[in-house]
C-alpha positions as CSV (number, residue, x, y, z in Angstrom):
1,X,-234.8,128.9,-51.7
2,X,-237.8,126.9,-50.3
3,X,-236.8,124.0,-47.8
4,X,-237.7,121.4,-50.4
5,X,-235.6,122.9,-52.9
6,X,-232.7,122.8,-50.4
7,X,-233.1,119.0,-49.4
8,X,-233.6,118.1,-53.3
9,X,-230.0,119.9,-53.9
10,X,-228.5,118.1,-50.6
11,X,-229.4,114.6,-52.0
12,X,-228.9,114.9,-55.8
13,X,-226.2,113.1,-57.4
14,X,-223.3,115.8,-58.8
15,X,-223.3,116.4,-62.7
16,X,-220.2,115.3,-64.1
17,X,-219.1,119.0,-64.9
18,X,-219.6,119.5,-61.2
19,X,-217.2,116.6,-60.3
20,X,-214.5,117.9,-63.0
21,X,-214.5,121.3,-61.8
22,X,-214.1,120.3,-58.2
23,X,-211.0,118.0,-59.0
24,X,-209.5,120.6,-61.0
25,X,-209.9,123.0,-58.1
26,X,-208.4,120.7,-56.0
27,X,-205.6,119.8,-58.3
28,X,-204.6,123.5,-58.7
29,X,-204.5,123.7,-54.9
30,X,-202.3,120.7,-54.8
31,X,-199.9,122.2,-57.2
32,X,-199.7,125.3,-55.5
33,X,-198.8,123.5,-52.4
34,X,-196.2,121.4,-54.4
35,X,-194.6,124.5,-55.7
36,X,-194.3,126.0,-52.4
37,X,-192.2,122.6,-51.1
38,X,-190.1,122.7,-54.2
39,X,-189.1,126.4,-53.6
40,X,-188.6,125.8,-49.7
41,X,-186.7,122.8,-50.6
42,X,-184.4,124.8,-53.1
43,X,-183.8,127.4,-50.7
44,X,-182.8,125.1,-48.3
45,X,-180.4,123.0,-50.5
46,X,-178.7,126.5,-51.5
47,X,-178.3,127.3,-47.6
48,X,-176.8,123.8,-46.6
49,X,-174.6,124.4,-50.0
50,X,-173.4,127.8,-48.6
51,X,-172.8,126.4,-45.1
52,X,-170.5,123.5,-46.3
53,X,-168.4,126.0,-48.5
54,X,-168.3,128.2,-45.6
55,X,-167.4,125.5,-43.1
56,X,-165.0,124.4,-45.3
57,X,-163.1,127.8,-45.8
58,X,-163.1,127.6,-41.7
59,X,-161.7,124.1,-41.6
60,X,-158.5,125.5,-43.8
61,X,-158.0,128.6,-41.7
62,X,-157.4,126.3,-38.5
63,X,-155.6,123.1,-40.0
64,X,-152.0,123.5,-40.2
């Protein structure tokens, strides 16, 4: 690529297709991050529910 072509590419406005493609790629990344956060939150909720059940059973064992 010639230096002049490089400068033209740097300063040219992106086409609508390029803008939409970039935003779509960002949206896919955001979705992946959000799905990971949901998985983590569900696992933490299940862990906490199991802990509460276990502690309630222990409490029954030690309560006269």
